[in-house]
LOKEKE-246665 format. One line per 5 residues: for each residue x, y, z of C-alpha. Coordinates in steps of 0.02 Angstrom, whole numbers. Layout:
X/Y/Z | ...
END
This chain:
-3079/-5028/449 | -2906/-4951/447 | -2898/-4944/258 | -3010/-4789/252 | -2893/-4692/367
-2736/-4743/275 | -2620/-4592/252 | -2720/-4478/366 | -2580/-4478/497 | -2463/-4403/368
-2591/-4269/328 | -2611/-4227/512 | -2422/-4220/535 | -2399/-4102/387 | -2542/-3993/450
-2463/-3982/624 | -2292/-3941/551 | -2369/-3797/452 | -2460/-3729/606 | -2305/-3739/717
-2197/-3659/582 | -2319/-3515/569 | -2321/-3492/758 | -2131/-3495/761 | -2122/-3359/629
-2246/-3252/724 | -2145/-3268/886 | -1979/-3227/799 | -2058/-3076/716 | -2129/-3015/881
-1962/-3034/971 | -1865/-2941/836 | -1993/-2798/837 | -1977/-2785/1027 | -1788/-2775/1011
-1801/-2636/882 | -1921/-2537/990 | -1806/-2556/1141 | -1658/-2491/1039 | -1757/-2341/980
-1813/-2303/1158 | -1631/-2307/1214 | -1582/-2186/1075 | -1724/-2067/1119 | -1670/-2070/1302
-1491/-2032/1252 | -1551/-1889/1141 | -1650/-1817/1287 | -1497/-1827/1400 | -1396/-1741/1264
-1525/-1601/1251 | -1523/-1583/1441 | -1333/-1566/1432 | -1357/-1428/1304 | -1475/-1340/1425
-1342/-1345/1561 | -1210/-1279/1440 | -1325/-1137/1385 | -1362/-1083/1563 | -1179/-1089/1615
-1124/-992/1460 | -1259/-861/1483 | -1223/-840/1669 | -1042/-817/1618 | -1092/-672/1505
-1113/-749/1332 | -1298/-769/1291 | -1284/-807/1105 | -1338/-949/992 | -1210/-1088/983
-1176/-1261/914 | -1074/-1394/1001 | -1013/-1567/954 | -1038/-1689/1096 | -985/-1871/1073
-1018/-1861/884 | -1189/-1784/920 | -1232/-1604/881 | -1307/-1486/1011 | -1391/-1327/946
-1432/-1190/1072 | -1548/-1048/1022 | -1602/-903/1130 | -1781/-872/1078 | -1836/-727/1185
-1789/-623/1334 | -1890/-507/1445 | -1851/-394/1591 | -1935/-445/1752 | -2004/-318/1878
-1856/-354/1994 | -1734/-300/1857 | -1675/-475/1811 | -1686/-539/1632 | -1791/-693/1593
-1719/-794/1449 | -1814/-922/1346 | -1703/-1041/1251 | -1705/-1209/1162 | -1578/-1348/1161
-1588/-1472/1017 | -1484/-1629/1007 | -1460/-1718/841 | -1397/-1895/867 | -1266/-1964/749
-1352/-2135/752 | -1524/-2144/675 | -1535/-1956/647 | -1646/-1941/802 | -1683/-1764/863
-1742/-1706/1033 | -1777/-1525/1074 | -1819/-1449/1242 | -1870/-1272/1284 | -1820/-1197/1450
-1822/-1031/1542 | -1701/-955/1666 | -1658/-785/1731 | -1502/-689/1779
END
Protein backbone atom coordinates (compact mmCIF):
# COMPACT_ATOMS: atom_id res chain seq x y z
CA UNK A 1 0.00 0.00 0.00
CA UNK A 2 2.74 2.47 0.87
CA UNK A 3 4.90 1.48 -2.11
CA UNK A 4 2.72 3.49 -4.53
CA UNK A 5 3.22 6.70 -2.54
CA UNK A 6 6.95 6.22 -2.12
CA UNK A 7 8.79 9.54 -2.76
CA UNK A 8 5.64 11.63 -2.83
CA UNK A 9 6.57 13.35 0.47
CA UNK A 10 9.74 14.64 -1.16
CA UNK A 11 7.73 15.98 -4.10
CA UNK A 12 5.31 17.74 -1.75
CA UNK A 13 8.20 19.22 0.24
CA UNK A 14 9.91 20.57 -2.90
CA UNK A 15 6.60 21.97 -4.12
CA UNK A 16 6.02 23.76 -0.78
CA UNK A 17 9.57 25.14 -0.77
CA UNK A 18 9.02 26.61 -4.24
CA UNK A 19 5.70 28.19 -3.22
CA UNK A 20 7.11 29.71 -0.01
CA UNK A 21 10.18 30.99 -1.86
CA UNK A 22 7.95 32.71 -4.41
CA UNK A 23 5.82 34.26 -1.64
CA UNK A 24 8.98 35.46 0.13
CA UNK A 25 10.25 37.14 -3.04
CA UNK A 26 6.90 38.85 -3.57
CA UNK A 27 6.89 40.20 -0.01
CA UNK A 28 10.50 41.46 -0.24
CA UNK A 29 9.74 43.16 -3.56
CA UNK A 30 6.63 44.80 -2.11
CA UNK A 31 8.49 46.10 0.94
CA UNK A 32 11.35 47.54 -1.12
CA UNK A 33 8.88 49.29 -3.47
CA UNK A 34 7.07 50.80 -0.47
CA UNK A 35 10.37 52.09 0.89
CA UNK A 36 11.24 53.71 -2.45
CA UNK A 37 7.83 55.39 -2.68
CA UNK A 38 8.19 56.71 0.88
CA UNK A 39 11.61 58.19 0.04
CA UNK A 40 10.24 59.88 -3.07
CA UNK A 41 7.30 61.30 -1.10
CA UNK A 42 9.75 62.75 1.42
CA UNK A 43 11.80 64.37 -1.36
CA UNK A 44 8.66 65.86 -2.97
CA UNK A 45 7.61 67.28 0.42
CA UNK A 46 11.06 68.80 0.89
CA UNK A 47 10.91 70.29 -2.61
CA UNK A 48 7.53 71.85 -1.82
CA UNK A 49 8.90 73.35 1.39
CA UNK A 50 11.85 74.69 -0.58
CA UNK A 51 9.50 76.29 -3.15
CA UNK A 52 7.47 77.80 -0.28
CA UNK A 53 10.69 79.27 1.12
CA UNK A 54 11.34 80.79 -2.30
CA UNK A 55 7.88 82.36 -2.21
CA UNK A 56 8.65 83.97 1.15
CA UNK A 57 12.00 85.25 -0.15
CA UNK A 58 10.35 86.71 -3.26
CA UNK A 59 7.69 88.53 -1.26
CA UNK A 60 10.21 89.92 1.24
CA UNK A 61 12.58 91.06 -1.53
CA UNK A 62 9.77 92.69 -3.50
CA UNK A 63 8.33 94.45 -0.46
CA UNK A 64 11.85 95.70 0.17
CA UNK A 65 11.89 97.28 -3.30
CA UNK A 66 13.57 94.69 -5.55
CA UNK A 67 10.96 92.87 -7.68
CA UNK A 68 13.28 91.15 -10.13
CA UNK A 69 13.91 87.55 -11.16
CA UNK A 70 16.48 85.84 -8.98
CA UNK A 71 18.18 82.52 -8.26
CA UNK A 72 19.27 81.35 -4.83
CA UNK A 73 21.18 78.35 -3.53
CA UNK A 74 19.51 76.90 -0.48
CA UNK A 75 21.07 73.83 1.20
CA UNK A 76 22.51 72.62 -2.14
CA UNK A 77 19.10 73.12 -3.76
CA UNK A 78 18.38 75.83 -6.31
CA UNK A 79 15.46 78.26 -5.97
CA UNK A 80 14.40 80.17 -9.09
CA UNK A 81 12.05 83.13 -8.67
CA UNK A 82 10.31 84.62 -11.71
CA UNK A 83 7.91 87.54 -11.75
CA UNK A 84 5.41 86.61 -14.43
CA UNK A 85 3.01 89.52 -14.48
CA UNK A 86 1.96 92.61 -12.62
CA UNK A 87 -1.18 94.72 -12.77
CA UNK A 88 -2.35 97.90 -11.11
CA UNK A 89 -5.38 97.45 -8.89
CA UNK A 90 -8.18 100.05 -8.62
CA UNK A 91 -6.88 101.07 -5.18
CA UNK A 92 -3.49 101.98 -6.71
CA UNK A 93 -1.60 98.95 -5.41
CA UNK A 94 0.29 96.63 -7.74
CA UNK A 95 -0.68 92.95 -7.97
CA UNK A 96 2.29 90.71 -8.72
CA UNK A 97 2.10 87.17 -10.08
CA UNK A 98 5.26 85.17 -9.56
CA UNK A 99 6.56 81.60 -9.52
CA UNK A 100 9.00 79.92 -7.21
CA UNK A 101 10.67 76.75 -8.48
CA UNK A 102 12.88 74.54 -6.38
CA UNK A 103 15.26 72.08 -7.99
CA UNK A 104 16.45 69.48 -5.48
CA UNK A 105 20.06 68.35 -5.58
CA UNK A 106 18.99 64.75 -4.83
CA UNK A 107 16.95 63.00 -7.48
CA UNK A 108 16.63 66.14 -9.65
CA UNK A 109 13.09 66.65 -8.32
CA UNK A 110 11.42 69.95 -9.23
CA UNK A 111 8.46 71.67 -7.59
CA UNK A 112 7.02 74.94 -8.82
CA UNK A 113 4.35 77.06 -7.21
CA UNK A 114 2.62 80.17 -8.53
CA UNK A 115 1.52 82.86 -6.13
CA UNK A 116 0.11 86.38 -6.13
CA UNK A 117 0.63 89.28 -3.76
CA UNK A 118 0.26 93.02 -3.82
CA UNK A 119 2.14 96.02 -2.51
